[in-house]
N, C-alpha and C positions, 0 to 999 in steps of 0.2 A: 410495973404495968405497964404491960407493953402497950405501944402508941396506938390511937387508931385514925391517925390523919394523914396516912396513907390511905385507908381503906376508904374513907372518907372520899376523897380525892378522887380514886377508883370510879366510884358509883357514881360520883359528880357526872364525870366526862364518859361515861358510857351511855347515857340515853343522848350525848350531843353529836357522838359520833354516830350511833344510828338514826340518827336525824337527820345527818349531812348522807351519810349513805341511801337514805328515801329519795332527799330532794335532788342529787345528781342524776343527769341525765345517764343511760345506758345506750354507748354509741351503737352498741352490735344491736340494740331491738330496731324493727319498722316501723316507720311513721306511718301513720293513714292518709293518702292522698286522695285526690278526684283529679284524673287526666283526662286530657280531648285528644284526639289522633289529628295529622295535620292533614287538612284536605285540598284536594284540587279542584276548586268552584269556577264558575265562568265570575268576571269582574270587568267592572269598565270605572274609569274614573265618569262623574256628574258633575254639570256643568250647569248651575241654574238662569235661568231666563225668564222674563214674559213677552209672549207672543198672541198676536190677533190672528182668528181664524175668518177664513177665505174661501167661496164655493171655489169647485174644482171649477167649474166655469160659469160666469154670471155675465147677464146682459138686462139691460132695460130695453125691454120689449113698445117701439115706438112707430109710427107709420112712415112711409118714405113720401107718401102725397098727402095735400090740404084737400080732406074730404071730411063729411058728415059720418056717423058711425050707423050702418044698417041694423046689427044685429051684433050681439057677444054671447059667445061658446062656452064660459068658463067661470067658473065661481073663486072666490079667495083660499086661497092655500090650494090651488087643487096641484095633484100632478098631471102632469101630462106628457107625451109621449112626440117624439119627432115629427112633425108634420101635419101635430094637431092645428085645426083652426083657431084661432083663437076668435077674431073681430074678424067683420065683416061691414067694410066700407061701400058707401051706396056708389052703383056700376050701373044704375042702366043705358045711359050714354056709351059705355063702351062696350056693352055686352050688343049694342044698337050697330056701332062699327061693326065691332067682330062679325054680326049676321052679312053685313054688307061685302065684309073683305072675302068671307066665304064662299059668298056667290061670284064676284070676280075672281078668284082662284077657279071654280069650276068652269067659268067661260073662257078664261085665257087656256084654261088644258085643253077643252074641248077644242076650238079654232090654232091650237098648236097640233094638235092631233089630225084634225081636219090638213092642213096645209102638207102634215108630214106628208100624209098619203098622197095628195096631189103629186109630192115632189117627187115622189118614190114611180108615179106614171109618168113621171114627166111634164107636167102640165104645169107647173108652180117652179119660182125658182128659189134657188136656195137662199137668197138675202131674202125672200119673204118670209121664209121659214126661221132664220135668224131674227126676226121682227117677233112672229108670235113668241119665239124662247124668252124673250127682252121681253114680252109681257107677262109671261106667266111669271118667269122669274120676281120680275119687281111684285105682282099682285102676292105671290109669295111672300116676302119680305114686308108688305105691308102687312098680312095677315099675322105674321110673325110678332110684330111691333103694337099691335092692338093685343095679342094674348098676353104678351107684357107686361102693360100699360093696366091691363086686367088683372092679373096677377098680382099687384102691386096692393090693391082694393081686400086682398086677402090674406089676413096679418097671421102667418102660421109659428109655432114653434121649432125654434132653430134646434133643441135637442133636447133631451129627455129634462127632466126634472119637477118641480116647486115654483108654483106663481106664489108669488107677494097678493098683497091687498088691490082690488081694481078701483082706479083713478079716472073714469071713466063711466059715460049712461051711454042710450042707445039713445041717438041723436046730436050726440055731441059732437063739434068739428073740432079735428084736429090736426094738428101740423106736423113738422117730423120733428120738433123738436121736443113736443108734449110725451110725456112717458103713460103707458098706457098701464102697464104694471110692470112687475120683474120677473127674471126667471131664473133660478139657479137649481145645478148642476149638484146635489150636495153628497152624494154616494160618492166623496171623497171628499176633503176637507185639506184647505190649504193653512198651512202654520207658520206665520213669517215673523221672526224673531230674532235680537241680536247677539251675538258671541263675542267676548275681547277678541282683540287679534291676537293675543298672545295663546290663544288653543289654534291657529292658522291650520299649520301643519297637520293636526288630527282630524279637519274639517275634510269630511269626505262623501260625496254619495253615495248611502245604503246605509250611514250609522241610526242606531238605532236611538227613539225617544220616547219617552213617557211625558204625559202632558195631565194635569188635573185643572178644576175649572171651579171655583168656587158653588156652581149653582149643582156639580153633582156631589159633593162633599170628597169623601177619600175614595170614589171612581176613580181608576187611571183608563186614559187610554192611551195608545201603543202606537206608534208611527215610525216613518223612516226619514232619512233624510232625503229629498228631492235635488236639490241644489242649491250651491253657494255663490252669492256677489261676488263679480271681481274687481270688485274695488273697498277697501278699507275707509269707511267714513272719518275724514281729517280730523273732525271735532272732537267725536264720542272715543275715537280711535277701536270702533268695534266694525264687524260682518255682517251682516244680513243674511240669515240662512231660511231655505223655505221646506219645507217636512211636510210630509203627505199622511194622513192619518186615516183610514177607513172608516166609515162612517154606515155598515149597513141597515141600522135601528133607526136610521135620518134622527137621532137625538141631537147632533151638535148643531151649532146655527151661525151663519156668517158674522162678523164681529164680537164673537163670544171672545173674552179676555181669559187667557189659559197660563198658568204654569208649567214652564216646560223643566227636564231634567234633561240634557241629552249626553249619553253616554257616549264617551269619546275614549280614544284605545281599549277597545274590547279585547280581554283577551283571559287564559285561566291560568288561577294566580292563587296559589298556597296559603293559605288560611289558618291561622291558629283566635282561641278568645280573646279579647281582649285583656281577661285577668291572668293571661300567662304571662305576659309581656313584665319583665323588672327592668329598671329602669337603674343607671349609676352616670350621673351626667350627662354627655352626648351619646354614650352608648347602653345599647338594651340589649335585655341578657332573656333566656329561657330557662326552664331544669326540667330535663329529661329524662324519662322514664328507660333506661338500657337493661338488657338481660348481663350479668355479669356472671363467674363462676359459684358465687355465694347466694345468687337470687337477681333480684330487681333491686337496685343501686338506682339512685339522682346523678345526672349530668350537668352542668352548668356550662352551656354555649353563647358565645354571641350569636346575635343575626343582625341583620341589614332589613329595616321593615320600608314598609310601601305606603300605601293610601289605608286610611279606614273608615270603615262603616260602623253604624250603632251595635258593639258587642264585639266584632271583628276589625283585624289585622292582619293586613299581607305582610309575609314574609318574604323576601326577596332574595338571599340569602340565609345560610345557615342551616334549614332546615330539606328534609327531602318528606315526599306523600306519605301516611305513614307512621312517621315517628311521631311518638306520646308524649305530651307535656303537662306540667302538672299545674293546676288551673285552681288549687285549694293546698293550702296546706306549704306554703313559700317558707314562715318562716322558723318550721318545727323542722325544714330538712334542711342540711350540710352537703356539697358536693360527696359525694362516694356512700353517702349514708343509706343503710339499706331500707327500702318502701315499703310499703303494702298500698294496692289497689280497692279503692272501696268502689269507686264507680267509675265509668268512661264515656262521657259525650251525654247523653241524653237520658242514661239511667239511674235509677232513684238515687237520691242523695242523702248520706246521715250527715244532717246537717251537725249534730253535736260534735261527731266524731272525726270532721275537720275544719272543726272552726279556728282561727286563726287565735293565738292568744293574742291578751294585750298588750301595749307594746310599755 
């Protein structure tokens, strides 16, 4: 009777061979991946700081003389133009002196013209004419002095801006040290903040900044650096920086605390998605999709990275603009293996097809 043991052994091995054949990967089969193109975008280092706003121009409105207020021509928070009269001080005496000085100037001028005509006829001496000229000049100087004292009784706005709260009333006796109100030019705002001295070489007028205030949520106010202090603080080892922020809507107010991001070293940088970077010790790699003789294949390349942003990494060496890097499908792809691109950049993603296998 023939033995059935070899036949049984063969039937037992065949399913195992078939299962092993199905489980083994086919190196020639294309792997589905998601790629992104290397792009050149505006880039800058971001240095964070806290700053305080100041008005472009700001003064306390005070009087030059001690006198009572006779009239007030402004309200709280009013916007005024340069030269607008804000407050009038009592000036009855000065107006009387002004009238007297004008009469004296008129009389001195007539005497001068009369003597001048006599000198022309030879009926008066030149010395008399010089005396009349001196009297005329003296009267005019007195008139100018009285007009100047009278102008001190009119308090005017020195520039365009918005007034603060009124601190006086009609009839109040004011002195030169008393603050009547405040005036701020808020068309532009100055933002003062400090930056560590390690960024000293990168600081220069014209650098862009972005500022935010808690009162306005995520709203961003953009400005530029106007100047950098000439001294480093020996205690904090930091530099004082001043930036200008346009304020056309008059939204920002002096004294407001703002979070500042200083955009240092602005440049055009090559960036890739953060998911494209592979790390091995201190080295960094990406997997490229390149055109080969047999179609699209993968290529492993070492790169040198720079700064990071959420979701993006700057690549300083190893790539050029337009290269395609794999962002999903790393664990299924080996160098030189054929690949199939399912999507590029922001195209629709077939999530199940590019899902990484479990470790």
